[in-house]
C-alpha positions in Angstrom: 8.9 15.7 18.8 11.5 13.0 18.4 12.5 11.1 15.3 11.6 7.5 16.3 10.2 5.2 13.7 8.3 1.9 13.7 8.3 -0.4 10.8 5.6 -3.1 10.9 6.3 -6.3 8.9 3.3 -8.7 8.8 4.5 -12.1 7.5 3.3 -15.6 6.7 5.6 -18.5 5.7 8.3 -16.4 4.1 11.3 -17.0 6.4 14.0 -16.1 3.9 12.3 -13.1 2.3 11.3 -11.5 5.6 14.9 -11.5 6.8 15.8 -9.5 3.7 13.0 -7.0 4.7 14.2 -6.8 8.3 17.8 -6.3 7.3 16.8 -3.4 5.0 15.2 -1.7 8.1 18.1 -2.4 10.4 20.6 -1.1 7.9 18.9 2.3 7.3 21.3 5.3 7.4 18.7 7.1 9.6 20.3 8.1 12.9 17.2 7.9 15.1 15.7 4.9 16.9 13.9 2.3 14.7 11.7 -0.4 16.0 11.0 -3.2 13.6 7.9 -5.2 14.6 7.4 -8.5 12.9 4.0 -10.1 13.3 4.2 -13.7 12.2 1.3 -16.1 11.6 3.4 -18.8 9.9 2.6 -22.4 10.2 6.1 -23.3 11.3 9.0 -21.9 13.4 11.4 -21.1 10.5 10.7 -17.3 10.7 11.0 -17.2 14.5 14.3 -19.2 14.4 15.8 -16.9 11.7 14.9 -13.8 13.6 16.6 -15.1 16.7 19.9 -15.2 14.8 19.8 -11.4 14.0 22.7 -9.6 15.7 22.0 -6.0 16.8 25.1 -5.6 18.9 26.7 -3.2 16.3 23.6 -1.0 16.2 22.0 -0.2 19.6 19.6 2.2 17.9 17.6 -0.7 16.4 15.2 -3.0 18.0 13.5 -6.1 16.5 10.3 -7.1 18.2 8.9 -10.5 17.2 5.2 -11.3 17.8 3.8 -14.8 17.1 0.1 -14.6 16.0 -1.5 -18.0 16.4 -5.1 -16.6 16.2 -5.1 -15.2 12.6 -8.3 -15.7 10.6 -7.6 -13.3 7.8 -4.4 -11.7 6.4 -5.3 -8.3 7.8 -5.1 -9.6 11.4 -1.3 -9.3 11.5 -1.5 -5.7 10.3 -4.1 -4.9 13.1 -1.9 -6.4 15.8 1.2 -4.6 14.5 -0.6 -1.2 14.4 -1.7 -1.5 18.0 1.9 -1.8 19.1 3.1 1.4 17.4 4.3 4.1 19.8 6.7 6.3 17.8 6.5 9.6 15.9 6.7 8.0 12.4 5.5 4.6 11.2 5.1 2.4 8.1 4.2 -1.0 6.9 6.6 -3.1 4.9 5.4 -6.1 2.9 7.4 -9.2 3.9 8.7 -9.8 0.3 9.8 -6.2 -0.2 12.8 -4.2 1.1 14.0 -0.6 1.5 16.9 1.3 0.1 19.3 2.4 2.8 18.2 6.0 2.7 14.4 5.5 2.6 13.6 6.7 6.1 16.0 9.6 6.3 15.1 11.0 2.9 11.3 10.8 3.4 11.5 12.3 6.9 13.5 15.2 5.6 11.0 15.8 2.8 8.1 15.5 5.1 9.6 18.0 7.5 10.5 20.4 4.7 7.0 20.3 3.2 5.1 19.9 6.5 3.5 16.7 5.2 1.8 13.9 7.1 3.0 11.3 4.6 6.0 10.7 2.3 5.9 8.4 -0.7 8.6 7.2 -2.9 8.7 5.4 -6.3 9.6 1.8 -6.4 12.0 -0.6 -8.2 10.0 -3.6 -9.3 11.9 -6.9 -9.3 10.0 -9.3 -11.6 10.9 -12.9 -11.6 10.8 -14.5 -15.0 11.7 -18.1 -16.0 15.3 -17.4 -16.6 16.1 -14.1 -14.9 15.0 -11.3 -12.5 14.1 -8.1 -14.4 14.5 -4.8 -12.5 12.4 -1.8 -13.5 13.5 1.4 -11.8 11.0 4.2 -11.3 8.1 1.9 -12.1 5.6 4.7 -11.8 5.6 7.9 -13.8 4.7 11.1 -12.0 6.3 14.4 -10.9 8.0 15.0 -7.6 6.1 17.3 -5.2 3.0 17.7 -3.1 0.0 15.5 -4.1 -3.4 17.1 -4.4 -6.6 15.1 -3.8 -7.7 15.9 -7.3 -4.6 14.2 -8.8 -5.3 11.1 -6.5 -8.9 11.0 -7.7 -7.8 11.2 -11.4 -5.1 8.6 -10.9 -7.5 6.0 -9.4 -10.2 6.8 -11.9 -7.7 6.1 -14.6 -7.9 9.7 -15.9 -4.1 10.2 -15.3 -0.9 8.5 -14.4 -1.1 5.7 -11.7 0.3 6.5 -8.3 1.9 3.8 -6.0 -0.5 2.2 -3.6 1.8 -0.3 -1.9 2.4 0.5 1.8 6.1 -0.4 1.2 6.5 3.0 -0.6 5.1 5.2 2.2 6.1 6.6 5.5 3.6 8.4 7.7 3.2 10.3 11.0 1.9 7.7 13.3 -1.3 9.5 14.2 -2.2 9.7 10.5 -1.3 6.0 9.9 -3.6 4.9 12.7 -6.4 7.3 11.8 -6.4 6.2 8.2 -5.8 2.5 8.9 -8.8 2.2 11.3 -11.0 4.2 8.9 -10.0 1.8 6.1 -11.0 -1.2 8.3 -14.6 -0.1 8.2 -14.9 -1.7 4.7 -13.9 -5.1 6.1 -15.0 -7.2 3.2 -12.1 -5.6 1.2 -9.5 -5.0 4.0 -9.7 -8.5 5.4 -8.2 -9.6 2.1 -5.6 -6.7 2.1 -7.5 -4.9 -0.6 -8.1 -1.2 -0.7 -6.7 -0.2 2.7 -3.2 0.5 1.5 -4.3 2.9 -1.2 -6.6 4.7 1.3 -3.8 5.0 3.8 -1.2 6.2 1.3 -3.4 9.1 0.1 -5.5 9.9 3.2 -3.4 13.0 4.0 -4.2 14.5 0.6 -7.8 14.5 1.5 -7.6 15.7 5.1 -5.1 18.4 3.9 -2.2 17.4 6.2 -0.2 16.9 3.1 1.6 14.3 1.0 5.1 14.6 -0.5 5.9 12.2 -3.3 9.3 11.7 -4.9 10.0 10.1 -8.2 13.2 8.6 -6.8 12.9 4.8 -6.1 13.6 4.4 -2.4 11.8 1.1 -2.0 11.9 -2.3 -3.8 8.9 -4.4 -4.6 9.2 -8.1 -5.3 7.1 -9.7 -8.0 8.1 -13.3 -7.6 6.1 -16.5 -8.4 4.4 -16.4 -5.0 3.9 -12.7 -4.9 0.5 -11.4 -4.1 0.8 -9.0 -7.0 0.8 -12.0 -9.4 -1.8 -14.1 -7.6 -4.8 -12.0 -6.9 -8.0 -11.0 -8.6 -6.9 -7.7 -10.1 -10.4 -6.6 -10.9 -11.5 -7.2 -7.2 -8.4 -5.2 -6.0 -9.2 -2.4 -8.4 -12.8 -2.2 -7.2 -11.8 -2.2 -3.5 -9.5 0.7 -4.3 -12.4 2.4 -6.1 -14.6 2.1 -3.0 -11.8 3.3 -0.8 -11.6 6.4 -3.0 -15.4 6.9 -2.8 -15.2 6.7 1.0 -12.5 9.4 1.0 -14.5 11.6 -1.3 -17.6 11.2 0.8 -15.8 11.6 4.2 -14.1 14.9 3.2 -17.0 16.2 1.1 -14.9 16.6 -2.0 -16.5 18.4 -5.0 -15.9 16.5 -8.2 -15.3 17.6 -11.8 -17.7 16.4 -14.5 -15.2 13.8 -15.9 -14.5 12.4 -12.5 -18.2 12.1 -11.7 -18.9 10.5 -15.1 -16.2 7.9 -14.5 -17.5 7.1 -11.0 -21.0 6.6 -12.3 -19.8 4.3 -15.1 -17.5 2.3 -12.8 -20.4 1.8 -10.3 -22.6 0.5 -13.1 -20.0 -2.1 -14.1 -19.4 -3.3 -10.5 -23.2 -3.5 -9.8 -23.7 -5.4 -13.0 -20.9 -7.8 -12.2 -22.3 -8.3 -8.7 -25.4 -9.9 -10.1 -23.3 -12.8 -11.5 -20.4 -12.9 -9.0 -20.6 -13.3 -5.3 -17.2 -11.7 -4.5 -18.3 -8.5 -6.2 -21.6 -8.4 -4.4 -19.8 -8.8 -1.0 -17.7 -5.7 -1.5 -20.6 -3.4 -2.6 -21.1 -0.3 -0.4 -24.0 2.0 -0.1 -22.4 5.2 -1.6 -24.1 8.5 -2.4 -23.5 8.2 -6.2 -25.7 7.0 -9.0 -24.6 4.4 -11.5 -24.7 5.3 -15.2 -23.5 3.3 -18.1 -21.1 4.7 -20.7 -20.6 1.8 -23.1 -17.8 3.5 -25.0 -15.8 3.9 -21.8 -16.6 0.3 -20.7 -15.1 -1.1 -24.0 -12.2 1.4 -23.9 -11.3 0.4 -20.3 -11.7 -3.3 -21.0 -9.1 -2.9 -23.9 -6.8 -0.9 -21.6 -6.9 -3.6 -18.9 -6.1 -6.3 -21.4 -3.2 -4.3 -22.7 -1.9 -3.7 -19.2 -2.0 -7.4 -18.4 -0.2 -8.2 -21.6 2.5 -5.6 -20.9 3.0 -6.8 -17.3 3.2 -10.4 -18.5 6.1 -9.7 -20.8 8.2 -7.1 -18.9 
């Protein structure tokens, strides 16, 4: 098995930011071959022209492949096209406004090999653009380094424990696992077409199929939260519910036995989503037929509502 890596960067109208992402891939200290596949559905030629200026003469072990996608209906289309082009041992997605630390690939591959894991995940440095400055928060997520159990993933995304990173920027996977999890995630198309839910499912798929995930608390990836960032311009509740259904699909697919607190939280969340779906079309569209009953716990509903409000306030002022 060789050490070749593919990094897929889907992009849309971000000619300057995507170059930063590409350069972070090209400049990795990893000694093996890296293919950087850029799938571009931009409405102009700026990205293509900028990529043509990239000089790879000093590093023959890097290859930038540019693909123009003129037939994109939804954001996920670029990701699908890029996935189909992967033919290496390891692979990852990189958001076009994010970038990697120079040792991202080498460190995660070493940890994946040491722990015989199908996925490696790092912490992130969050770069948040305020009115007057860019604030950098190192180790944005709080968790312990080590192998990740499916139980800890379930607790995290049911808000029973610390949150784990869902962004694909933070992960590196064996290609067979990336493709397996990606195409499984696509089956819930109402969410994935909007880029919701699939990244979380992919990042933690290997905890459920027991091929293993190693996570490090070290920040090896950078996540941009600028004014045009998806992080700041999406329906957070819809994203959360898509992650929730992705979690239920993993639990159902691998027949995971749940604890009483986990089951209670699932039933309560289902009640909330189904209630909201009566009044809002976007929630109705993402509903899935899942083998769980909904059951209201009004104390938890109020508690979670307060928690979400506090998180929004905290994120606004960091």
